[in-house]
C-alpha positions as CSV (number, residue, x, y, z in Angstrom):
1,X,-13.4,10.3,-8.0
2,X,-11.5,9.0,-11.0
3,X,-11.8,12.2,-13.1
4,X,-9.4,15.1,-12.4
5,X,-11.2,18.4,-11.9
6,X,-8.3,20.3,-13.4
7,X,-7.4,18.5,-16.6
8,X,-10.3,16.0,-16.9
9,X,-8.0,13.0,-17.0
10,X,-9.6,9.7,-15.9
11,X,-6.4,8.5,-14.3
12,X,-6.8,10.0,-10.8
13,X,-5.3,7.6,-8.2
14,X,-5.7,7.2,-4.5
15,X,-2.7,8.2,-2.5
16,X,-4.0,7.6,1.0
17,X,-7.3,6.6,2.6
18,X,-8.8,6.2,6.0
19,X,-12.1,4.8,7.1
20,X,-14.3,7.0,9.3
21,X,-17.0,4.7,10.7
22,X,-20.4,6.2,10.1
23,X,-19.0,8.9,7.9
24,X,-17.4,7.0,5.0
25,X,-13.9,7.0,3.7
26,X,-11.4,10.0,3.7
27,X,-9.4,9.6,0.5
28,X,-6.5,11.7,-0.8
29,X,-6.3,11.7,-4.6
30,X,-3.6,12.6,-7.1
31,X,-3.7,13.1,-10.9
32,X,-0.6,11.8,-12.6
33,X,-1.2,13.9,-15.7
34,X,-1.3,17.4,-14.1
35,X,-0.2,16.7,-10.5
36,X,-3.5,18.0,-9.1
37,X,-4.0,16.8,-5.5
38,X,-7.2,16.8,-3.6
39,X,-9.6,14.4,-2.0
40,X,-12.6,14.2,0.3
41,X,-14.9,12.0,2.2
42,X,-16.8,9.4,0.2
43,X,-19.6,6.9,0.9
44,X,-19.1,3.2,0.6
45,X,-21.0,3.0,-2.7
46,X,-18.6,5.6,-4.3
47,X,-15.6,3.7,-2.9
48,X,-16.9,0.4,-4.3
49,X,-17.4,1.9,-7.8
50,X,-13.9,3.6,-7.7
51,X,-12.4,0.3,-6.6
52,X,-14.1,-1.5,-9.5
53,X,-12.7,1.1,-11.9
54,X,-9.2,0.8,-10.4
55,X,-9.4,-3.0,-10.8
56,X,-10.4,-2.7,-14.4
57,X,-7.6,-0.2,-15.1
58,X,-5.1,-2.7,-13.5
59,X,-6.4,-5.5,-15.7
60,X,-5.9,-3.3,-18.8
61,X,-2.4,-2.4,-17.8
62,X,-1.5,-6.0,-17.2
63,X,-2.9,-7.0,-20.5
64,X,-0.8,-4.3,-22.3
65,X,2.3,-5.4,-20.3
66,X,1.8,-9.0,-21.4
67,X,1.3,-8.0,-25.0
68,X,4.4,-5.8,-25.0
69,X,6.5,-8.4,-23.3
70,X,5.5,-11.0,-25.9
71,X,6.2,-8.6,-28.8
72,X,9.6,-7.8,-27.3
73,X,10.5,-11.4,-26.8
74,X,9.5,-12.3,-30.4
75,X,11.6,-9.4,-31.7
76,X,14.6,-10.5,-29.6
77,X,14.2,-14.1,-30.8
78,X,14.1,-13.0,-34.5
79,X,17.3,-11.0,-33.9
80,X,18.9,-14.0,-32.3
81,X,17.9,-16.3,-35.2
82,X,19.2,-13.8,-37.7
83,X,22.5,-13.6,-35.9
84,X,22.8,-17.4,-35.6
85,X,22.0,-17.8,-39.3
86,X,24.8,-15.3,-40.2
87,X,27.3,-17.0,-37.8
88,X,27.5,-13.7,-35.8
89,X,27.2,-15.5,-32.4
90,X,30.4,-16.7,-30.9
91,X,31.2,-18.7,-27.7
92,X,32.7,-15.4,-26.3
93,X,29.2,-13.9,-26.5
94,X,28.1,-16.1,-23.5
């Protein structure tokens, strides 16, 4: 479910889903890389594995966001310290 049949990207995302009791889940899928759209009906075991992969992907994105945020804040702080040391920050700047 997570691999695009067109471009082989492993970033396929669910767009919509609906449970069909006794039949499984009907899921509409979209690839953000090539804009492929498709879907199908999947059993609970497939849905559970896909959900696990989506959760893991979300954890990786959050980890990267935290790292980038910290790096950006450290860089901004270094720039502020440099500006303060050079007396480039004035009361009018606030």
